[in-house]
N, C-alpha and C positions, 0 to 999 in steps of 0.2 A: 456307359452310363454315367452321368454327370454324379458328382459328389453328392449334390441335394437328394438326388433318386435313390443314393447308394446309403446314406442315412436315414431316408423314409424307408428303405425296406428293412432296414437293422430294425428300428426302431417298432414297425408292425411285427415282426420275426417275436421283439421280445414280448410285446403285448399279447401276442397268441400264446405264447408260453406261460406265461403270468395267468393269462383269464384259463386255460386250460387247467391248472394245476387249483385256480381257484374254485373251478364248477366241479372238477372231477373229486373235489375232497371237501363241499363243504356241507356235507352230511355227516363228516366225522368229527367235525367241530360244535362246539356249543352252540345251539339255536339262539344268540342272545348277541347282540354288542358285547366286545368286552369294555367298551369307553363308552363312558356318559357324554351326553351333550357339551359339557363343560370341559370335560376334558378331550374330546375332539377338537373345540373350540380352540383349547390351549394349545394342541399339536399344531394347529394350522397357523396360529399368531406367528405374525412378522410384518416388519416394516414395509412398505409399498417396493418391490424392487425397483431399483435405479439401473441395473445394467441386467443384460440376460443371461440365461443359463443353458447351457447345452440340453439338447431334448431327452438325451435318454437319461440324463440327473433329475431331468422334470419329471418325468414319468415313475423313476424310483423313489424319487421323494414323494410323489403324490401317493403312491402305493404305501410307504413307510406310514405316512401320515393317516390315512383314510382309511388302512384295514382294522384297526382296533374299534373303529366305529360302524363297521359294516352290520348290519343284522343279516341273518341268515335266509333272505325272502325268496332265496331261488333253492332252500334246502326241503328235505323230506318231511320234516315235523314242525313248518312253519305254520301255523293255524292263525296268527294274530287279526288279521284282517281278510276280508276276502278279495285276496288278490293272487294272482297266477304266479306261475316259478319261471317265466322269462326262457321258453324252452330252445336248447340250444340252435335247432334248425332257425327259429325267429330270431335268435340272436345272430349268427350267422349271417344271417339277410339283410339285418338291421347294421353291421359292420358295413358289410356291400354298401347300404343305403347311404352311411358315412363317407365310406371311400368314394362311390360316385358323386356325391355332393351335390344331389339333385335338388333345387327348388322346386316343389310341387304345385307351385301356383296357378299355373296356364298348362292346357296340353300343346302348346305349339313351342314353348321355353322348354318342357320336359316331356316329350312324346313316351317314353318307355314308362316312365314315372305315372302319368296318368291313364295307360292302357292297364297298368297291373291293378289300378285302381278299379277301371271300369269294369274286368274281369271280375275283381275279387268281390266286388259290390254285388255282381249276378251272382257269384259263389253263396255270398251271405242270406241273400234273399230265398235262395233256393234251400239252403241248410237250414233255415228259421222257420219256412213255411209262410213267408210274408208274400204282398204283393208282388208282382214280378215288375210292374211298372212303378213302384216306389224308387226315389231317388234315396241316394245315401251320402252323407259329409263325413270324410275320414278326419277325425278330432282326438282332442289328446286324451278324453276320456268320458265316461258315463257324464260326470259333470258337465262338459260344456256341450255335450249331445243333447243332455236336457234341455239346456238354454237354447242351442239351433233348433229343437222341434217346437219347441213354447214359443220361440220369435214367430217361426211359422204358423203357430196356431194363433196367435197374437195379432200376426198380420189377416188373416183369413176371416178370422172370427168378425175381425173390424170391417173388411170388404166387404163382407155380405150384407153390412147394413151403411154402406154407402161412405166409410171412413179409411183414407189412405194412410196407414198409420208410418211407412216406410219414407214418407213423404212430409207428413206434416208433426209426426210424433205423438203424444200422448195429450198435448195440450188440447183440451174440447175435445175431446175424441169420446163417445160411448162407453160408459165404466162398463168394464169384464169382469163376468162372475167366474172366478176359479174355484173348483171343487176338487179337494182332496182327502185321500184316507187320514187320521188323526198317528198312525205310525208311518207316513211317507219319508223318505229318506230326506236329509237334511240337505243334499245337494239339490233337492227340486226348490224346495226354499230358497236356496240362493240363486237360483234361475229366475225366481219368480221377482227375486229382490233387483237382480239386474236390468230384467227388463221393464222395472218401474209397476209392475204390478202388486208388490209387497208380499212379502213374506208373512205378514200379519194379518193382511186382509183376506187372506184367501179362508173358504169356510171347510174348518174340520168335519171331517165326517166318522162316525163312529166304526169302530173296527172290533173283530173280536179277539177273544181271548189268544190268537195267534197271529193278529195285526191283520187280517183279512178286512176289507171293507165290506161293510155290512148293506146289501142291497136296499131293504127296506130304510135303512138312514138314508141313503144317497136319495131314493124316493122321494122323502120327506124333505131333504135340504134342497133339492134342485126344483122342486113345486113353488120355492118362494122364488125363485132368479126369474128377472126379467132382463131381455138383450141378450148380449153376445154371452156365450157361457162356454168355457174348458174346463173338461174334467180330467185329472189325472189319476190313472191306476196305479197299480205295482206287480211286477214279478218278479217276487223274491224280496220277502222283507228281511233288511239285513241282521237281524238277530235269529229271528226263527225260522226263514227260509220261506215262508206260506206265500202262496201268489192269490192275487185278487180273484174272485168268483166270474171270469171274464163274461161268460153266458150270461149271467143275470143281469151284471153290471151296465155291460155295452148297450144294449137295447132301451135301459130306462134313459141312459146319457143320449143315445141316438133320437130316440121320440122327442127330445128336448131339442133338437140341433145343435147340441154341443160337437165341439172339436174334443176328440177322445186321444189323449197319449198315455203312453204306457213306459214306465221307468224299469227297465229290464236288466238293469247293468251285470248282472249275474243270471238271473232266474229267467230270463228270456232262454238261455240257451237250453232250457229244459225241452223247447220244440224239437231240437238236435238230436234226440235220444226217445227212440219210440217207447222206452219204459215209463220215460215221463214227460212226454208228450201232451198225455191228457191233463194235466194240470195248469196248464196252458192253452187250453182248449178255447176257441173263438178271439184269442187275443190277434189274430190276422184281421178281424174286424173294427179294429183302431184304424186312428189316421196319423199316428206317428209312433216310435220306438227309439228307444234309447239304449244302448248294450257295449259293453266294453269287450275288447279284443284281449286285452291284458290281465282278463281274468281268465273264465274257460278257456279261450282260444289258446292261451299261454304266450302272446305276442310279447316282446319286451314293451318297457314303457318308450312312450303312452302311447295309446290307442283304443279310439273309441269310434264308436258309428251312430251317427244319427240320420234316424231313416225316415222317410216321409211320404205318404201315399200320393198326396198332390205334388208332384214336381214341381209344377210350377209356382204355388205356396212356397215352397223351399227356397226356389231361386229369387222371389221377390224380397225374402226376407233378409238373403245372405249377398246377393251380387253387388260386387263394386265395379262401377266403371269409372273408367280412363281412356284419355285416346291413346294411350301408350300401350294399353291392353288388345291382345288378338281378338278379333271377331270369332264369332261360332259359325261354322257351315252346318248345315244338313247333317243330321247322324254322330256329329261330335259332341263329346261330354265334357265341359270346362270344370277342373274340380274344385276351383276357387267360387264356384255358385254355389257350393253347397256348407261352406265352411266360413267362419268368421276373419280369416286370415287370408293374405295373398301369400307371402313368405312362409313356408314351412315345411315341415318334415315329409319326405315320400313315404307314408306308412301303408301305402299298398303294397310295398314289397315284403314286407314280414307278413302282412295278412294272405297275403298270396300264396308265400312259402309254406306259413302253418297248414293253412286249408288243403295245399299241394301235398304235404307230407303227411297228415294225419288222415286225409279224406272223408267222407261222409262217417263210414264205419268206424274209423279211429276217435273221430271226434265225439260220436255216440258212446262208445265203449269207456273213453275217460270220466265222461257225465257219470254215468251209471255207476262203474268203479269207484268214485267218489262220493257217490251216494250212498254205496253200498258199504264203504269204508267210515263213512261219517255214523250209519246204523251201527256199525259194529263197536266203534267206540263207545257210543251211547249205550248200549247193550253192555258193556262192560263196565260202565261207571253207574248203571241204574241200582243195582242191587246193595251198591255200598250205603253201611249207615249213616245218618246225618247230611248224604248228598240227595240231591234232586236232579232228573233231568227235567228240565220245564216244560221244553217244547216236542211235539210229535216231530221226530224228523223225517220231513217231507222231501229234502232234498240233501244241502252238504252242510247247513247250519246246526249247531248244537249249541243250547245255553243251559247252563248249569248252575244250581244255588246251592252252596256251603252252609252247614249250620241249620238245617229246616228244622230242628227242635228247640232253636231258641227265638228269642224275640228279634223281631225285622233288624234293628240296630245291630246287633249282635252277630245274626244272619249276615248282614252288610259287611261287618270288618272280619268274619271267618272268610267270608269269600274273596274279599280283597287280600286280605294275608295268603290266603293259599294261591292265588294267581300270582303274588309276588315271589311266593318261595318256587311255585314251577319255573317263573323265567330265571331267578337265579342258580335253579338248577340245570338248566341248559339242555336239557335233554330234549326238550319240544318249547314251544313259543306260544302262548295265547295271552289274549288280554280282557280287561272286566267292561263291561257295559250296563248301562242301566235299561233293566225291563220294567216298566209297569211299576215305576217308584222303587225298585228293589236292585241293587247289585247283584250281577250275575256274571259268570265266566263265558264268553263267547268261543268257540272252536268253530271254525272254516278249513273245513277239508277242500281244498281246491289246486295242492301244489300238484304239478306233472309227475314228478318223481315218487309220490307217497304209496308206501305199499300196505298190504296185510301185516307184516313185520313192523313198519313203521306205526302202525295204529297200535299196535299190542304195547309196542315200547311207550306208547303215549298214555294208553290207562296204566299202565304201569306206574308212570312218572306223575300221573295227577293222584292216583289213590296212593302215593308214597308221600306226596306234598301234604295231601288232605291228613294224613294220619298222623303225620309231624305238627300240624298245626293243632290237631287236638290234644296231643302230647305236650305240647307248650300250654296251651290254655288250662290243662288240669294241673301242669305245674304252678301256673300263675294262681290259680284257685287256693292252694295249698300255702302259698307265701303271707 
């Protein structure tokens, strides 16, 4: 074995040892970063290196500098955002992905990577109950998945009226009406911005108290639309977890000839759980769907899926042509035809590994367990005076308001103070969000390691923080 090979072997062994220690102990440490951004920046601050440093020293230095600024996103009591915990099986597959160093740009250059995507895509469609002929692009996450799907939508609705947007752009094109719920996720707006459709130009359709688009409001809004139309629906509102009423909405959009896209970053996975699948009934009748792997499937970052019923529309929007790229033979799938990049990570390996590891039953059980634990936390908090669980817990999302007996302004202050105290305590981690003009605390139960014991510790930590904030308030009143 050459000296370079020996050095690589030693380096990988050290990294594996560190990784094992980090992942097996993450639940025992505070569920928050110990360093702020400014402190982390200071830790990394150095002049540009003029000469090299031995590999083992570089890695040990990186661990030393980075560790205080790492958040416990893979921990069992991290609820700050709707993100998964990077399951060890997915991480191991992702290590192999890095070791193999495959550029998943096309099926000739990376046959194994492309084959893994092909099979994983087939499994995804089956698990989510979506049309088997749909195409799947393996992208960075739901943000880019929404972009890819809406690019296909833009191209197809304009093609129907005789305009080739891929060739000629939007200059002189017939205008497209885009309708979406008033509680749609910000990444949908960003996708519209990137595609030249404008985030403020879209027609916002009224939503109910849970953030679900109201069918009568859609019917009224779409009646005024002339020409190409795209309607964007939602499976899993980021605060409440609510899903749009697809059986009522989709026929309205379909009758108007609209392309129907569903932003299902996490809520689409309800389809994989028999107990929750009814919440997303009829969603298979849409034209495109965006969802994440690094949420409920627990793949490592970054991993998302752009799913389009009309594979040709998908290809027209994404295919890059060049003489040096290999041709496609009958029955072959070129992964670059469904994503905006040529050079990219082989995300299919981790997706394949996670579905293989969990199976249909394991994925369904995990989704059901997280939803059940979310309800357990909500129930454990709901009876506390001065605190209110704002939403009906339909999936894994809980939003909590503190100071419900106070004015809105004081309630905002008490809510944010409670969130800060919880984060400082470190037992668990959750964040604040605005919902209907008021601050709330958002709890997202979606980490694979989370147990009933973790949920009970979370309840205790939240109540402890809230009671401490109330005591502080009483002291301030007497001063």
